Every structure is written in C-alpha cells, then in structure tokens.
C-alpha positions as a Markdown table, in Angstrom:
| # | Residue | x | y | z |
|---|---|---|---|---|
| 1 | Met | -34.6 | -25.9 | 98.4 |
| 2 | Arg | -32.3 | -26.3 | 101.2 |
| 3 | Ala | -30.5 | -23.9 | 103.0 |
| 4 | Arg | -27.2 | -26.1 | 102.8 |
| 5 | Val | -27.1 | -25.6 | 99.4 |
| 6 | Thr | -28.1 | -22.2 | 98.5 |
| 7 | Gly | -25.6 | -21.5 | 101.5 |
| 8 | Leu | -22.8 | -23.0 | 100.3 |
| 9 | Ala | -23.6 | -21.7 | 96.6 |
| 10 | Ala | -23.8 | -18.1 | 98.2 |
| 11 | Ala | -20.6 | -18.5 | 99.9 |
| 12 | Trp | -18.4 | -19.3 | 97.0 |
| 13 | Ala | -20.6 | -18.8 | 93.6 |
| 14 | Ala | -19.1 | -15.0 | 93.3 |
| 15 | Tyr | -15.2 | -16.0 | 93.3 |
| 16 | Phe | -15.8 | -17.8 | 89.8 |
| 17 | Phe | -17.3 | -14.5 | 88.5 |
| 18 | Ile | -14.2 | -12.4 | 90.2 |
| 19 | Ala | -11.7 | -14.9 | 88.5 |
| 20 | Ala | -13.5 | -14.8 | 85.3 |
| 21 | Ala | -13.9 | -10.9 | 85.4 |
| 22 | Ile | -10.1 | -10.6 | 86.4 |
| 23 | Gly | -9.4 | -13.2 | 83.6 |
| 24 | Val | -10.5 | -10.7 | 81.2 |
| 25 | Ser | -9.1 | -7.7 | 82.7 |
| 26 | Pro | -5.0 | -7.6 | 82.2 |
| 27 | Trp | -5.0 | -4.1 | 83.8 |
| 28 | Phe | -6.2 | -5.1 | 87.1 |
| 29 | Ser | -3.8 | -5.2 | 90.0 |
| 30 | Ile | -4.9 | -6.8 | 93.2 |
| 31 | Tyr | -2.2 | -3.9 | 95.0 |
| 32 | Asp | -3.5 | -0.8 | 92.8 |
| 33 | Asn | -7.5 | -1.5 | 92.6 |
| 34 | Ala | -10.6 | -2.0 | 94.4 |
| 35 | Leu | -12.9 | -5.2 | 93.4 |
| 36 | Ser | -15.2 | -3.0 | 92.4 |
| 37 | Asp | -12.9 | -1.6 | 89.5 |
| 38 | Leu | -13.9 | -4.8 | 87.9 |
| 39 | Gly | -17.6 | -3.9 | 87.9 |
| 40 | Asn | -17.1 | -0.3 | 86.4 |
| 41 | Tyr | -19.0 | -0.1 | 83.2 |
| 42 | Gly | -17.5 | 3.1 | 81.9 |
| 43 | Arg | -13.9 | 1.4 | 82.0 |
| 44 | Gln | -14.7 | -2.3 | 81.3 |
| 45 | Gly | -17.9 | -2.2 | 78.8 |
| 46 | Phe | -20.0 | -5.4 | 79.1 |
| 47 | Lys | -17.2 | -7.3 | 80.7 |
| 48 | Ala | -18.5 | -5.3 | 84.0 |
| 49 | Ala | -21.2 | -7.7 | 83.8 |
| 50 | Ile | -19.7 | -10.4 | 84.9 |
| 51 | Phe | -18.1 | -9.0 | 88.2 |
| 52 | Asn | -21.9 | -7.7 | 88.9 |
| 53 | Thr | -23.5 | -10.7 | 88.2 |
| 54 | Gly | -21.4 | -12.5 | 90.2 |
| 55 | Leu | -22.2 | -10.3 | 92.8 |
| 56 | Met | -25.9 | -10.4 | 92.6 |
| 57 | Val | -26.4 | -13.9 | 92.6 |
| 58 | Ser | -24.2 | -14.5 | 95.6 |
| 59 | Gly | -26.6 | -11.8 | 97.2 |
| 60 | Ile | -29.7 | -13.2 | 96.3 |
| 61 | Leu | -28.7 | -16.6 | 97.3 |
| 62 | Ala | -27.2 | -15.3 | 100.8 |
| 63 | Ala | -30.9 | -13.9 | 101.5 |
| 64 | Val | -32.6 | -17.0 | 100.1 |
| 65 | Thr | -30.2 | -19.1 | 102.7 |
| 66 | Ala | -31.2 | -16.6 | 105.4 |
| 67 | Val | -35.0 | -17.0 | 104.8 |
| 68 | Leu | -34.9 | -20.8 | 104.6 |
| 69 | Ile | -32.8 | -20.7 | 107.9 |
| 70 | Leu | -35.5 | -18.4 | 109.7 |
| 71 | Arg | -38.2 | -20.8 | 108.5 |
| 72 | Gly | -36.8 | -23.8 | 110.1 |
| 73 | Lys | -35.1 | -22.5 | 112.9 |
| 74 | Arg | -34.9 | -24.7 | 115.8 |
| 75 | His | -33.7 | -21.9 | 118.3 |
| 76 | Arg | -34.5 | -18.2 | 118.8 |
| 77 | Leu | -30.6 | -17.2 | 118.6 |
| 78 | Ile | -30.8 | -18.2 | 115.3 |
| 79 | Ile | -33.0 | -14.8 | 114.3 |
| 80 | Pro | -30.4 | -11.9 | 115.0 |
| 81 | Trp | -27.5 | -13.3 | 112.5 |
| 82 | Ser | -30.0 | -14.9 | 110.1 |
| 83 | Val | -31.7 | -11.5 | 109.5 |
| 84 | Leu | -28.1 | -9.8 | 109.4 |
| 85 | Leu | -27.4 | -12.5 | 106.9 |
| 86 | Phe | -30.4 | -11.5 | 104.8 |
| 87 | Val | -29.7 | -7.6 | 104.9 |
| 88 | Ala | -26.0 | -8.6 | 103.6 |
| 89 | Gly | -27.3 | -10.5 | 100.9 |
| 90 | Val | -29.9 | -7.6 | 99.8 |
| 91 | Asp | -26.6 | -5.5 | 100.1 |
| 92 | Leu | -24.5 | -7.4 | 98.1 |
| 93 | Val | -26.8 | -7.4 | 95.5 |
| 94 | Leu | -27.1 | -3.3 | 95.7 |
| 95 | Val | -23.5 | -3.4 | 95.5 |
| 96 | Gly | -23.7 | -5.1 | 92.2 |
| 97 | Val | -26.5 | -3.3 | 90.8 |
| 98 | Leu | -24.8 | 0.2 | 92.0 |
| 99 | Ser | -21.8 | -0.6 | 90.4 |
| 100 | Glu | -18.5 | 1.5 | 90.8 |
| 101 | Asp | -20.2 | 3.6 | 87.9 |
| 102 | Phe | -22.8 | 5.2 | 90.9 |
| 103 | Gly | -20.1 | 6.7 | 92.4 |
| 104 | Ala | -20.7 | 7.7 | 96.4 |
| 105 | Ala | -24.0 | 5.2 | 96.3 |
| 106 | His | -21.5 | 2.2 | 95.5 |
| 107 | Gly | -19.1 | 3.9 | 98.1 |
| 108 | Val | -22.2 | 3.3 | 100.6 |
| 109 | Val | -23.6 | 0.2 | 99.6 |
| 110 | Ser | -19.9 | -1.0 | 99.8 |
| 111 | Val | -19.0 | 0.1 | 103.0 |
| 112 | Ile | -22.6 | -1.2 | 104.8 |
| 113 | Leu | -21.9 | -4.4 | 103.0 |
| 114 | Phe | -18.6 | -5.0 | 104.9 |
| 115 | Thr | -19.9 | -3.9 | 108.2 |
| 116 | Leu | -22.7 | -6.2 | 107.7 |
| 117 | Phe | -20.5 | -8.9 | 106.8 |
| 118 | Gly | -18.5 | -8.4 | 110.3 |
| 119 | Leu | -21.7 | -8.1 | 112.3 |
| 120 | Thr | -23.0 | -11.0 | 110.7 |
| 121 | Leu | -20.1 | -13.0 | 112.0 |
| 122 | Leu | -20.1 | -11.4 | 115.5 |
| 123 | Val | -23.6 | -12.3 | 115.8 |
| 124 | Tyr | -23.5 | -15.6 | 114.8 |
| 125 | Gly | -20.5 | -16.2 | 116.9 |
| 126 | Val | -22.0 | -14.7 | 120.1 |
| 127 | Cys | -25.0 | -16.7 | 119.4 |
| 128 | Ser | -23.4 | -19.8 | 118.6 |
| 129 | Leu | -21.3 | -19.4 | 121.9 |
| 130 | Leu | -24.6 | -19.0 | 123.7 |
| 131 | Met | -26.1 | -22.1 | 122.4 |
| 132 | Lys | -22.8 | -24.0 | 123.4 |
| 133 | Asp | -21.7 | -24.5 | 119.8 |
| 134 | Trp | -18.2 | -23.6 | 120.6 |
| 135 | Gly | -16.3 | -24.2 | 117.6 |
| 136 | Pro | -18.3 | -22.2 | 114.8 |
| 137 | Gly | -18.8 | -19.5 | 117.7 |
| 138 | Val | -15.2 | -19.5 | 118.2 |
| 139 | Tyr | -14.3 | -19.1 | 114.4 |
| 140 | Ala | -16.9 | -16.5 | 113.9 |
| 141 | Ile | -15.3 | -14.4 | 116.6 |
| 142 | Ala | -12.1 | -14.8 | 115.3 |
| 143 | Ala | -13.1 | -14.0 | 111.6 |
| 144 | Phe | -15.1 | -10.9 | 113.0 |
| 145 | Leu | -11.6 | -9.6 | 114.8 |
| 146 | Ala | -9.4 | -10.7 | 111.8 |
| 147 | Ser | -11.5 | -8.7 | 109.5 |
| 148 | Leu | -11.5 | -5.9 | 111.4 |
| 149 | Ala | -7.7 | -6.2 | 111.8 |
| 150 | Thr | -7.9 | -6.3 | 107.7 |
| 151 | Trp | -8.9 | -3.1 | 107.7 |
| 152 | Met | -7.4 | -1.2 | 110.4 |
| 153 | Ile | -4.0 | -2.1 | 109.1 |
| 154 | Asp | -2.1 | 0.6 | 107.5 |
| 155 | Trp | -0.9 | -1.8 | 104.1 |
| 156 | Pro | 1.7 | -0.5 | 102.0 |
| 157 | Trp | -0.6 | -0.5 | 98.7 |
| 158 | Thr | -3.0 | 1.8 | 97.3 |
| 159 | Gly | -6.0 | -0.5 | 96.4 |
| 160 | Val | -8.3 | -2.3 | 98.7 |
| 161 | Ala | -8.9 | -5.5 | 96.7 |
| 162 | Ile | -6.3 | -7.7 | 99.3 |
| 163 | Gln | -8.6 | -6.7 | 102.0 |
| 164 | Glu | -11.8 | -7.4 | 100.5 |
| 165 | Thr | -10.5 | -10.6 | 99.5 |
| 166 | Ile | -9.2 | -11.5 | 102.8 |
| 167 | Ala | -12.8 | -10.2 | 104.6 |
| 168 | Ser | -14.8 | -11.7 | 101.7 |
| 169 | Leu | -13.1 | -15.0 | 102.6 |
| 170 | Leu | -13.7 | -15.1 | 106.3 |
| 171 | Val | -17.3 | -14.5 | 105.7 |
| 172 | Ser | -17.5 | -17.2 | 103.1 |
| 173 | Val | -16.0 | -20.1 | 105.2 |
| 174 | Gly | -18.4 | -18.2 | 107.9 |
| 175 | Leu | -21.3 | -18.8 | 105.7 |
| 176 | Thr | -20.1 | -22.4 | 104.7 |
| 177 | Ile | -20.6 | -23.2 | 108.6 |
| 178 | Met | -23.8 | -21.4 | 109.1 |
| 179 | Ala | -25.3 | -23.4 | 105.9 |
| 180 | Ile | -23.7 | -26.9 | 107.4 |
| 181 | Arg | -24.8 | -26.3 | 110.9 |
| 182 | His | -28.1 | -24.9 | 110.2 |
| 183 | Gly | -29.2 | -25.9 | 106.5 |
C-alpha cells in the first residue's frame, strides 16, 4: 500500500460520509449546528453511524499514511509532522467512536483534534521550509494561520459547522500535499 493512495483517501473520504449524513438530516443547519451533531445517536439513531464511520475511516487512513511515510522517510525532518499526523489520525477515530452522545469526552477529543490538525500543518510547514520545499511550507503555515483565525473570529452564527469545515478543508489540502510529496 502506498502513502499517496491512503493519504489522498484520508484527506477526502470523510466528506462523502458527511455529505450523506447531511442528506439524511433535514434538520441540520451549518449556521446552528456542529458537524458532530450529525453523529449523535440519541438524535439520529442509526443514521449517526454514517457520519461517525466517515470520521473513523479517514482517521485510520491518516494514521496508516503517517506510518507509511515514516517507514519510507528520506529525511529526519519528516518525523515530527508524521508523528503528529499519526496522533491526529488516531484522535479522529476517537471523535467518531466517542460520538457527541459521550458528552464532555467528545468535546475533549474534538478540541484535541483541531489542535493537532493545526499543529501538524504548522510543523509540516516549518519542516518543509527547512528542507527548502517552499511551496508546501508556505501553504502549510498559511493554512495553519487561516485555521487559527477561523476559530478566533467571533462569527454571527451559533454553530461551529462552518469553522469545522474551513479548518478541515485546509488540513485536507495539506494532507493531499503531504501524500503527493512524500507518498
């Protein structure tokens, strides 16, 4: 198995599940909800499994990608961000397993996930710049800063689905770059 394939799948697979979960959830509003509301079994019943499965699949693929990249590493500066990507992948699985029904535990793993996503981008960016891989390095640092800004702005809506989508898309593009460059 190649890191390029698993990385690309990890970057984009969850969005198909999220779209399907939104499709079967007419009550969902990007302005009033968190994406995790789609994975609440108490509210959604079996339909929650659509969303949660997508997170778990993408998390497993991200962790596998990190291991494959580490195994084939050609430079020591690949280690820091690959380890962070692995931990973020495991945490993404936990966000799906510890669905919103788990209350505070879900909140904790969700906050950790977005923190790890940001740190992975930042560390990848710095390591890429140190390796003189300018384009990916600049993108990753800019994506980290954009993601950080997304969470710091006081938006006029009550939900966080938009912020979650923006942050995860920035990471998905970053993971796509990682998979293509290092897979």
